[in-house]
Each structure stands twice: as structure tokens, then as C-alpha cells.
N, C-alpha and C positions, 0 to 999 in steps of 0.2 A: 379254214385256207390262212395260211400265216406267209406275211409280205415284209422280209427285212430289207432297211434300206442302211445308207452309212451315210453320216454326214453331206456329205455332199448332193444326196439328193433330194432333200428337204423340201425344193417348188415341186417338183413333180410325187413325192408322198402327198402334199398339202391340195394341190390339181387333182389326183385319185379320188383321196379323201372325202374334196367335196363335192365330188359327181355321184361317188357311192352315199351320202349324206340324204341323197335326193332319191334313190331305193328305197322303196318302203320296207322291203326284206330285210334290209343293211344293219346289223348290231353290230357298235363300237363300241368296245372294251379297250380303257386303256391301263397297262399295268403299273402300278405304284413301283419306281424300280429305285424310291429309297434304300440307301445302303443304312444296315444297323449293325453295332457292334455288340458283342453277347455275351459278358465276362462274371461270372458268378451269380445268377439271381437280378443283374445287373442289363438295361437296356438302352445304350448310348444309340441317338441318332445325331449323328457329326451335320445331318445340313442344318437341322433345326437349335443345333445347338442346346440339348437336351437328354436328360436321364434317368430313367423309370426304374420301380421296382415292382412288378407287374404292374397295374397303370395308377400305382403315386408315382410324382414326380416329386424329383431332389431339387431342392430348388438351390443354384449353386449361381455364385456370380464368377461372372466372367472369368479372370484368375483363376480360379478352383477349378471350374470348368476345365481350363485349357493344361492347366498342372493336373488333372483325374484322366484325360485324355492323353497327355504326353506319358504318363507312369503305364497306364493301360495297352499300350503299343509297343511298350517297351519289358514288358511285363518280364518278371525274374532275371534283369539285367539290374544292377547298383548303378543311380545313376548319381553320378556328383549335383553338389549343388552349383559349382558353374554351368555344367551344362542342363540343368533343369534351367536357371536361371535364363538364362541367353534363351533356350528355346522357348519359356513361358511370356521373360519381359519386353525379349525381344532387342534386348541390348547386352552390351559389353561388364559386366561386373566389377564393380570399384572397392570393393570393398567387404562391402555392407548384406552380399546376397545370400548369404546365409543366414539369416535374421527373417530377409524377405524370406526367404520358401520356408524356415524354421514356420514361420507367423501362420501362409495358407494353409500349410500342410497338419496344422493346429486345428484349425477352421473346418477345413477338408475333413478332416477323421470325423470333428465332431459331429457334421452333417451327415458324413454317410453312415455312421457306426449309428445315431440316433434313427435312423431310416431304417436300417438294417444289422438289430441287435445281435441277432445270429449270426450276422456274414462270415463265408469263408476264407476271405480274401483280410490279408493288411497291407498296410502302408509299411514295413519296415524300416528303420533308423540305421544307418549302418556311421557309428560313431565318426564324425569327424569327416566324413565321406558324402554322404550323400541321403538317399534314397531308395527301395526299391521296395516293388507291387509284386505280394505274390500272393498263390492262390492255394489253399488250403487243397492236398491232393486227393484225389475219391478214391474212396478202396472200397 
């Protein structure tokens, strides 16, 4: 038997669960509802802010993680330095956003490509515009 409740029914659900837990034949299984983004051999766990290749975590600092997720979520789109800076740093750019973004991209690429030398994706530089996350087509 499967019973669904909406967010407003949590107290009813808790009461029913308390009663059922005292029944000897009741088995309670909670499903893991964690969302996972999967791209080109990587698994991204937004709720944990972690990225894995297989079972190996790719250790990123907060800005690198935010930058990578922003690029992945906009796969195939050229994002300007200003767009990236505004989204990742949360500030208006004051003229030095290009250097900040370039530095983080360089560090991010290094970590990703060390972990995945055979990566089927690239973070492509669009000269004087920004960056684009691209996945090689599977043929």
C-alpha cells in the first residue's frame, strides 16, 4: 500500500506513522528523494554541494562548485563574464570580473581535468565574451 500526502497533511501523516510503527508486521521504508544531476560521467549532488566521478569526489571550493553548476545548468550557452560574475559572486561587476572569472575557470578546469583526463566535456573560452560548457556528442 502506498499513501501520498501533500505538505499540509504532515501532522496526519505523523499520527498515522506513530500508530503503524507499533504494529508488528509494519515495514517502514523511506525513499531517498535527493536530486542528482548527471553530466558526462559526473554526478552532481546539489543538496550536498558535492561532485563525484564514480565514487571519487572532486574537491572544489565554493566558488568553483557554484561556477561549475552554473555552467552545467546552461550547457551549450555562451555565458558572458558579467553573467557569470553576477550569478556566482552575487555582486554587480566593477570592471575586474573578467580576471576573477578567468582565475576560477583556470582552477576549475585543472581540478576537473586532473580527475577526468578523458573528459567528454569542455569549458570553452569565447574570447572577450565569456565561457560555454559543452559536451562532446555521442556518436
